[in-house]
C-alpha positions in Angstrom: -5.7 11.7 16.8 -5.8 12.2 12.8 -2.3 13.5 11.3 -3.0 15.6 8.2 -0.3 14.7 5.4 1.0 16.9 2.6 2.7 14.5 -0.8 3.2 15.4 -3.7 3.4 12.2 -6.3 5.1 13.6 -8.9 7.8 14.8 -5.5 7.6 13.2 -3.2 9.1 14.3 0.5 10.8 11.9 1.7 10.0 12.9 5.7 6.9 12.8 5.2 6.7 9.3 3.7 8.4 8.3 6.1 6.6 9.8 9.2 3.6 7.8 6.8 5.2 4.8 6.8 6.1 4.7 10.4 2.0 5.2 11.3 1.5 2.2 8.5 3.7 0.2 10.9 3.2 1.2 14.1 -1.2 -0.4 13.7 -2.5 2.6 11.9 -4.9 3.3 9.0 -5.2 6.4 7.0 -7.1 7.4 4.0 -5.8 8.4 0.8 -6.0 9.4 -2.5 -6.8 6.8 -5.2 -8.4 7.4 -9.0 -11.7 6.3 -7.4 -11.7 8.5 -4.7 -10.1 8.0 -1.3 -9.4 4.5 0.2 -8.3 3.2 3.3 -5.2 1.8 4.0 -3.4 0.2 6.4 0.3 -2.9 6.4 -0.6 -6.7 4.8 0.3 -8.0 8.6 -1.7 -5.9 11.2 -4.6 -7.5 12.1 -5.7 -4.5 14.9 -5.5 -2.4 11.8 -7.9 -4.6 10.1 -10.6 -4.2 12.4 -10.6 -1.2 12.5 -10.8 -1.1 9.1 -14.0 -3.6 9.7 -15.6 -1.9 12.7 -15.5 1.4 10.7 -16.9 -0.3 7.0 -18.8 -2.1 9.4 -18.5 -5.1 7.8 -17.9 -8.9 9.1 -14.7 -10.8 8.6 -15.7 -11.8 4.5 -14.9 -9.0 3.1 -12.1 -9.1 0.0 -9.4 -6.7 1.3 -7.8 -5.8 -1.5 -4.0 -5.1 -1.9 -2.2 -2.6 -4.3 1.0 -3.4 -6.1 3.4 -2.3 -8.0 2.7 -4.1 -11.3 2.1 -7.2 -12.8 4.7 -9.6 -11.1 4.0 -8.6 -7.5 0.0 -9.3 -8.3 1.8 -12.6 -9.4 3.1 -13.2 -6.2 0.3 -12.8 -4.0 -2.4 -14.4 -6.1 -3.2 -17.4 -8.8 -2.7 -15.8 -12.2 -3.6 -18.1 -14.9 -3.6 -16.0 -18.5 -7.2 -15.0 -18.8 -6.8 -13.8 -15.5 -3.2 -12.3 -16.9 -4.6 -11.3 -20.3 -7.4 -9.0 -18.1 -4.5 -7.6 -15.5 -2.4 -6.8 -18.6 -5.5 -4.6 -20.7 -6.4 -3.0 -17.8 -4.4 -2.3 -15.3 -3.5 0.6 -13.9 -7.0 1.6 -13.7 -10.0 2.1 -11.7 -10.9 -1.8 -11.9 -10.6 -4.4 -8.5 -9.3 -7.8 -9.9 -11.2 -11.1 -6.8 -8.8 -13.7 -7.8 -7.3 -16.4 -5.3 -4.9 -16.1 -2.9 -1.7 -17.8 -3.1 0.4 -18.4 -0.1 2.2 -14.8 0.4 -1.0 -13.3 1.6 -1.9 -13.9 5.5 -4.9 -16.0 6.2 -6.7 -12.5 7.6 -6.6 -10.8 4.6 -8.0 -13.9 3.1 -11.9 -14.3 2.4 -13.0 -17.2 5.0 -14.5 -19.4 2.7 -13.5 -18.5 -0.7 -9.4 -17.7 0.2 -9.9 -15.1 -2.1 -8.4 -11.7 -2.1 -9.1 -8.3 -4.1 -6.1 -6.8 -6.5 -5.6 -3.6 -8.2 -2.9 -0.9 -9.2 -4.1 2.7 -9.4 -3.7 4.8 -12.2 -2.4 7.7 -9.2 0.9 8.6 -8.6 -0.2 8.3 -4.4 -0.7 5.0 -3.9 2.4 3.8 -5.8 4.8 6.7 -3.8 3.2 4.9 -1.1 4.0 0.8 -1.8 7.2 2.1 -3.2 8.2 4.1 0.7 6.5 0.8 2.8 8.6 -2.1 0.4 5.0 -4.3 0.3 1.4 -3.5 -1.0 -0.7 -2.1 0.9 -3.4 -3.2 2.0 -6.8 -1.2 0.4 -10.8 -0.2 1.6 -12.9 1.4 -0.4 -13.5 4.5 1.6 -17.2 3.8 2.0 -19.3 4.7 5.3 -21.4 2.4 7.0 -24.9 3.6 5.5 -23.9 2.9 2.0 -22.5 -0.3 1.7 -24.6 -1.6 -1.3 -22.0 -2.6 -3.3 -24.3 -3.1 -6.3 -25.0 0.1 -6.4 -23.1 2.8 -8.4 -22.0 6.0 -6.1 -20.0 8.5 -5.8 -16.8 7.9 -3.8 -15.4 10.5 -1.3 -13.3 12.6 -3.5 -12.4 15.3 -1.2 -9.6 16.2 1.8 -12.2 17.8 3.5 -15.6 15.6 2.5 -12.7 13.0 4.0 -12.3 14.8 7.1 -15.1 15.9 8.3 -17.0 11.7 7.7 -13.3 10.3 9.3 -11.5 12.7 11.2 -10.7 11.3 14.1 -11.1 8.0 13.7 -8.3 7.7 11.2 -4.5 7.8 11.9 -3.2 9.9 9.3 -4.8 11.8 5.8 -3.5 12.1 2.9 -4.3 15.8 1.4 -5.3 16.0 -2.3 -7.0 18.0 -4.8 -9.9 16.7 -6.5 -9.1 12.7 -6.9 -11.2 10.5 -9.0 -15.3 10.2 -8.5 -16.2 6.7 -8.7 -15.6 3.4 -7.1 -13.4 1.1 -8.5 -15.3 -1.7 -11.3 -15.2 -4.7 -8.9 -15.0 -7.8 -11.3 -14.1 -11.5 -10.3 -11.7 -13.9 -12.2 -11.4 -17.2 -9.5 -14.7 -18.9 -12.4 -14.7 -20.1 -15.8 -15.9 -16.7 -16.6 -15.4 -12.9 -15.5 -18.3 -11.9 -13.2 -19.2 -8.4 -12.4 -19.3 -7.7 -9.3 -19.8 -3.8 -8.5 -20.3 -1.3 -11.3 -17.7 1.6 -11.0 -14.7 4.3 -13.0 -13.8 1.5 -15.0 -15.8 0.2 -18.7 -17.7 -2.9 -18.0 -20.2 -2.7 -21.2 -17.2 -6.0 -22.2 -19.0 -7.7 -19.4 -23.1 -7.2 -20.2 
């Protein structure tokens, strides 16, 4: 059963937030709006919820999950950030980007890419994710809401950006759905910062012309 939540990012109802956090604390998976369409979210230490997302999206354990962080200082807690990476993060966050970075010891092993030991990092330019992580008290684990038949990672595709679209696609499969008007219609631009130079992994909403 999917619970629908009405949440105003500018004036959030604390009772609604408490209910969403309760869902997350009980191994639940939510769909929530961002500046790049809807995403799937769960609590950092919940293997049950992570497995549910992998199954829902038909992904293997090598999938790079993303942590939604509140600011640069929180990113530095969960990822290893060198000077080059810091400059890029400072320039392009908040925004429609996901950055792949080496994970720190603060990241549970079940979240790290098993071979590369990396983690995705993101600061959306959208109020609802920020409200959620403040209420949760830690970063929100996130994965783009891409259905199993749309998993060609390099393609630029429209993201699910309407509440009714998400409800039709995932109603009953997720534990919570946050209502929103139209949010951004393209997935994030994904950039790998683990090597000597940034590498563009997915073309999305964020400007990537400087990498081409």
